[in-house]
C-alpha positions as CSV (number, residue, x, y, z in Angstrom):
1,X,4.3,86.4,-0.3
2,X,7.9,86.9,0.8
3,X,10.7,86.0,-1.7
4,X,13.2,83.8,0.1
5,X,15.4,82.6,-2.8
6,X,15.8,82.2,-6.6
7,X,15.7,79.3,-9.0
8,X,19.1,77.6,-9.5
9,X,18.5,77.4,-13.2
10,X,16.7,80.6,-14.4
11,X,17.0,82.8,-11.3
12,X,13.2,83.3,-11.0
13,X,12.1,84.5,-7.5
14,X,10.8,81.8,-5.2
15,X,8.7,81.9,-2.0
16,X,8.5,79.3,0.8
17,X,5.6,77.5,-0.9
18,X,7.8,77.0,-4.1
19,X,10.1,74.5,-2.4
20,X,7.7,71.5,-2.3
21,X,9.0,68.0,-3.0
22,X,7.4,67.9,-6.4
23,X,7.1,71.7,-7.1
24,X,8.5,73.0,-10.4
25,X,9.8,76.5,-11.0
26,X,7.2,78.7,-12.7
27,X,9.9,80.3,-14.8
28,X,11.7,77.3,-16.3
29,X,9.8,74.2,-15.2
30,X,12.8,72.7,-13.3
31,X,12.4,71.1,-9.8
32,X,13.0,73.6,-7.0
33,X,13.8,71.3,-4.1
34,X,17.1,70.2,-5.4
35,X,20.7,70.2,-4.1
36,X,21.6,73.1,-6.4
37,X,18.9,75.2,-4.6
38,X,20.0,74.3,-1.1
39,X,22.0,76.4,1.3
40,X,24.0,73.3,2.2
41,X,25.2,72.6,-1.4
42,X,29.0,72.8,-1.5
43,X,30.7,71.3,-4.5
44,X,33.9,69.7,-3.5
45,X,32.8,68.7,0.0
46,X,31.9,65.1,0.8
47,X,28.6,64.3,-1.0
48,X,28.8,68.0,-2.2
49,X,27.1,69.0,1.0
50,X,27.9,70.9,4.2
51,X,25.7,68.6,6.2
52,X,27.8,65.5,7.1
53,X,24.8,63.2,7.7
54,X,23.1,64.0,4.4
55,X,22.8,61.1,1.9
56,X,24.7,61.4,-1.3
57,X,22.6,62.6,-4.3
58,X,24.2,62.0,-7.7
59,X,22.1,64.3,-9.8
60,X,22.1,67.7,-8.1
61,X,19.3,69.0,-10.3
62,X,16.8,66.3,-9.5
63,X,14.1,66.7,-6.8
64,X,15.1,65.4,-3.4
65,X,13.4,64.6,-0.1
66,X,16.5,65.4,1.9
67,X,15.6,66.3,5.5
68,X,18.5,68.8,5.6
69,X,17.2,70.9,2.6
70,X,17.3,74.6,3.4
71,X,16.5,77.1,0.6
72,X,19.6,79.1,-0.5
73,X,19.0,82.8,-0.9
74,X,21.5,83.0,-3.8
75,X,22.2,79.5,-5.2
76,X,25.2,78.7,-7.3
77,X,24.4,79.3,-11.0
78,X,23.6,76.3,-13.3
79,X,26.9,75.6,-15.1
80,X,25.0,74.7,-18.3
81,X,23.0,77.9,-18.3
82,X,26.0,80.1,-17.6
83,X,28.1,78.3,-20.3
84,X,25.4,79.2,-22.9
85,X,25.5,82.8,-21.7
86,X,29.2,83.0,-21.9
87,X,29.3,81.6,-25.4
88,X,26.7,84.1,-26.5
89,X,28.7,87.0,-25.0
90,X,31.9,85.7,-26.6
91,X,30.2,85.5,-30.0
92,X,28.8,89.0,-29.6
93,X,32.4,90.3,-29.2
94,X,33.4,89.1,-32.7
95,X,30.3,90.3,-34.6
96,X,30.8,93.3,-36.9
């Protein structure tokens, strides 16, 4: 199967069949058909979406049935996951 994207949370590779409405990532268990995993996701735009007709979704990490969903090849990283990684890197700098 062809890899067409990665999980927004853990960066696990995803195929077309991994983007079902109720499908969870095999790597971290998070939903895969979410705004954060969509090529139209654009923080700062109206409704945080490039598609002007898309309905507003408040929780960008929750599963959605949006008809404009298009898997992103390289979704924006999860801020919570990257914050933990940044903290661990900063702490490693100060270890003796």
